[in-house]
N, C-alpha and C positions, 0 to 999 in steps of 0.2 A: 451578509457573510457568505463567503465562497464555500461551496460544497467540495469536500475532499474526494479524491478518487483513490480507492484501494484496489490495486491489481493483485489478485491472489489466486492460489490454486487450492487444492483440497488438503494440503499438508498442514502439519502441526503449527509451524511458525505463522502461516497465514491465519489459521484459526485463532491463535493467541493475539495476533495484531488486531484482528477484528474485535475481539473481546476487549482489548485495551481502548479502542475507539468508542465502543459502547459505554464503557465505564466512565470515560471522559465526557460523554454526551456530545461528541463531535459528530456533526452531520456528514455523512459520506455515502458514496455510491460504490458498491462492490462490483468489480469487473472480474469475472472468472476467466482465467487464461488457460485453464486445463482443457486439453482437447480442442484447442482453437489455434488459429494462426497468429494470435496476438503476441506471442513471445518474440517473434521476428520483428514485429512493429515496436515492441518495447525496446529491443536492442537498438533499432534505428533511431527512435525518438528520444530515449533516455540514456543510451549507452550501456545498458545492462538488460539481461533477461531474467535477472534474479528477482524472486518474489518472496515475501510480500514487498510491494513497492507502493509508497503513499505519496500522492501529489497534492499539495495544498498551495494554490496560486503558483508562484515561481519556485517554491520549495519542493525538492524531490528527495525523499527518504528511502533508502534501500536497505532492506533487511529488518528483522524484528528489533535488534538492539538499537539501531538508529531511530526507528519509530518510537521505541520506548523512551529513549533519552529526550527526544523532541517533546513528547507528551508530558514527561516529568517536569520540563521547563516551562510549561504553559501556565 
């Protein structure tokens, strides 16, 4: 199974997204974008610099609500 990547900052939505992933038992790697140059890379790679952003294989989920809907449907 592929490990998900969670691009997050120190904000409340990022914290809540990480908690949802833990509750689901989903294996993920957290990449902290606060204070780094990764936001520009996110914009280039995924078309947005909004976090939390979850990447699972070819699926890209932007924002807490999109992540929540996806996990609810698993």
